[in-house]
BALOBA-1460 file (C-alpha; in Angstrom, 3 decimals):
// residues 92
<rec num="1" residu="m" x="127.013" y="237.976" z="69.781"/>
<rec num="2" residu="s" x="130.015" y="237.167" z="67.375"/>
<rec num="3" residu="l" x="131.242" y="234.113" z="66.873"/>
<rec num="4" residu="n" x="134.901" y="235.104" z="67.857"/>
<rec num="5" residu="n" x="133.389" y="235.406" z="71.391"/>
<rec num="6" residu="f" x="132.231" y="232.193" z="71.752"/>
<rec num="7" residu="r" x="135.461" y="230.896" z="71.136"/>
<rec num="8" residu="d" x="136.864" y="233.545" z="73.488"/>
<rec num="9" residu="e" x="134.591" y="231.873" z="76.171"/>
<rec num="10" residu="a" x="135.273" y="228.331" z="75.453"/>
<rec num="11" residu="g" x="139.304" y="228.963" z="75.652"/>
<rec num="12" residu="e" x="138.291" y="231.037" z="78.707"/>
<rec num="13" residu="f" x="136.422" y="227.832" z="80.517"/>
<rec num="14" residu="l" x="139.324" y="225.673" z="79.463"/>
<rec num="15" residu="k" x="142.130" y="227.836" z="81.594"/>
<rec num="16" residu="l" x="139.440" y="227.883" z="84.178"/>
<rec num="17" residu="i" x="140.093" y="224.111" z="84.403"/>
<rec num="18" residu="a" x="143.874" y="223.978" z="83.620"/>
<rec num="19" residu="a" x="142.546" y="221.683" z="80.400"/>
<rec num="20" residu="k" x="143.711" y="223.982" z="77.617"/>
<rec num="21" residu="n" x="146.917" y="222.307" z="77.688"/>
<rec num="22" residu="d" x="146.184" y="218.536" z="78.308"/>
<rec num="23" residu="m" x="143.247" y="218.231" z="75.711"/>
<rec num="24" residu="s" x="144.716" y="217.267" z="72.651"/>
<rec num="25" residu="d" x="142.936" y="218.130" z="68.586"/>
<rec num="26" residu="t" x="143.135" y="214.683" z="69.025"/>
<rec num="27" residu="l" x="141.242" y="213.857" z="72.121"/>
<rec num="28" residu="k" x="138.678" y="216.890" z="71.116"/>
<rec num="29" residu="i" x="138.138" y="215.626" z="67.439"/>
<rec num="30" residu="n" x="137.159" y="211.932" z="69.632"/>
<rec num="31" residu="m" x="135.225" y="213.379" z="72.026"/>
<rec num="32" residu="l" x="133.202" y="215.719" z="68.895"/>
<rec num="33" residu="e" x="132.652" y="212.240" z="67.238"/>
<rec num="34" residu="e" x="131.030" y="210.811" z="69.969"/>
<rec num="35" residu="e" x="129.285" y="214.207" z="70.892"/>
<rec num="36" residu="f" x="127.867" y="213.097" z="67.483"/>
<rec num="37" residu="n" x="126.890" y="209.921" z="67.525"/>
<rec num="38" residu="i" x="124.861" y="210.723" z="70.378"/>
<rec num="39" residu="l" x="123.792" y="213.678" z="68.042"/>
<rec num="40" residu="k" x="122.350" y="210.821" z="65.968"/>
<rec num="41" residu="e" x="120.569" y="208.905" z="68.482"/>
<rec num="42" residu="v" x="118.552" y="212.061" z="70.247"/>
<rec num="43" residu="m" x="117.324" y="213.192" z="66.511"/>
<rec num="44" residu="d" x="113.355" y="212.977" z="67.704"/>
<rec num="45" residu="n" x="113.600" y="214.467" z="71.415"/>
<rec num="46" residu="p" x="114.514" y="218.154" z="70.352"/>
<rec num="47" residu="d" x="116.080" y="219.038" z="74.081"/>
<rec num="48" residu="k" x="118.240" y="216.253" z="73.911"/>
<rec num="49" residu="l" x="118.850" y="217.604" z="70.490"/>
<rec num="50" residu="k" x="119.712" y="221.565" z="71.121"/>
<rec num="51" residu="h" x="121.973" y="220.313" z="74.445"/>
<rec num="52" residu="q" x="124.291" y="217.866" z="71.861"/>
<rec num="53" residu="i" x="124.442" y="220.651" z="69.090"/>
<rec num="54" residu="y" x="125.880" y="222.690" z="71.950"/>
<rec num="55" residu="d" x="127.502" y="220.301" z="73.230"/>
<rec num="56" residu="m" x="129.757" y="219.650" z="69.669"/>
<rec num="57" residu="l" x="129.848" y="223.850" z="69.362"/>
<rec num="58" residu="f" x="131.481" y="224.341" z="72.760"/>
<rec num="59" residu="i" x="134.195" y="221.307" z="71.422"/>
<rec num="60" residu="l" x="134.269" y="223.100" z="68.412"/>
<rec num="61" residu="f" x="135.189" y="226.488" z="69.724"/>
<rec num="62" residu="e" x="137.648" y="225.104" z="72.123"/>
<rec num="63" residu="i" x="139.388" y="223.613" z="68.984"/>
<rec num="64" residu="a" x="138.951" y="227.302" z="67.315"/>
<rec num="65" residu="s" x="140.101" y="228.592" z="70.459"/>
<rec num="66" residu="d" x="143.332" y="226.716" z="70.497"/>
<rec num="67" residu="h" x="144.425" y="227.646" z="66.892"/>
<rec num="68" residu="q" x="143.241" y="231.272" z="67.224"/>
<rec num="69" residu="f" x="141.065" y="231.129" z="64.304"/>
<rec num="70" residu="d" x="139.092" y="234.012" z="63.351"/>
<rec num="71" residu="l" x="135.628" y="232.244" z="62.938"/>
<rec num="72" residu="d" x="133.819" y="235.981" z="62.328"/>
<rec num="73" residu="s" x="136.252" y="236.317" z="59.263"/>
<rec num="74" residu="e" x="135.880" y="232.459" z="58.308"/>
<rec num="75" residu="w" x="132.178" y="232.631" z="58.750"/>
<rec num="76" residu="n" x="131.789" y="236.064" z="56.383"/>
<rec num="77" residu="e" x="133.348" y="234.317" z="53.855"/>
<rec num="78" residu="g" x="131.924" y="231.204" z="54.121"/>
<rec num="79" residu="r" x="128.498" y="232.780" z="53.250"/>
<rec num="80" residu="k" x="130.413" y="234.675" z="50.339"/>
<rec num="81" residu="r" x="130.983" y="231.552" z="48.959"/>
<rec num="82" residu="k" x="128.176" y="229.587" z="49.508"/>
<rec num="83" residu="e" x="126.265" y="232.918" z="47.966"/>
<rec num="84" residu="a" x="128.627" y="232.360" z="44.998"/>
<rec num="85" residu="k" x="128.427" y="228.382" z="44.530"/>
<rec num="86" residu="y" x="124.629" y="227.718" z="45.501"/>
<rec num="87" residu="i" x="122.149" y="231.371" z="44.645"/>
<rec num="88" residu="s" x="124.439" y="232.162" z="41.571"/>
<rec num="89" residu="t" x="123.540" y="228.745" z="40.042"/>
<rec num="90" residu="c" x="119.428" y="228.903" z="41.475"/>
<rec num="91" residu="k" x="119.268" y="232.072" z="39.325"/>
<rec num="92" residu="e" x="120.881" y="231.011" z="36.164"/>
């Protein structure tokens, strides 16, 4: 499944709970910070850790949905930048 599918799924969820217009980027960033703090606390518990990663990803997909970012395109561009920055320097 593409990243844009996950983005769209998060957007549909927000519509279903009628939260899309009520949740600002600032609120979502605050939620993400809270989830990140929990993530740091559960690093030694794989089940809780994977749940926290899911929670954080979902919030990020919500933000991407709000802004209609093309995540697949960004992923591909990001991969190219990383390869150029890290892999090419490792071969030298």
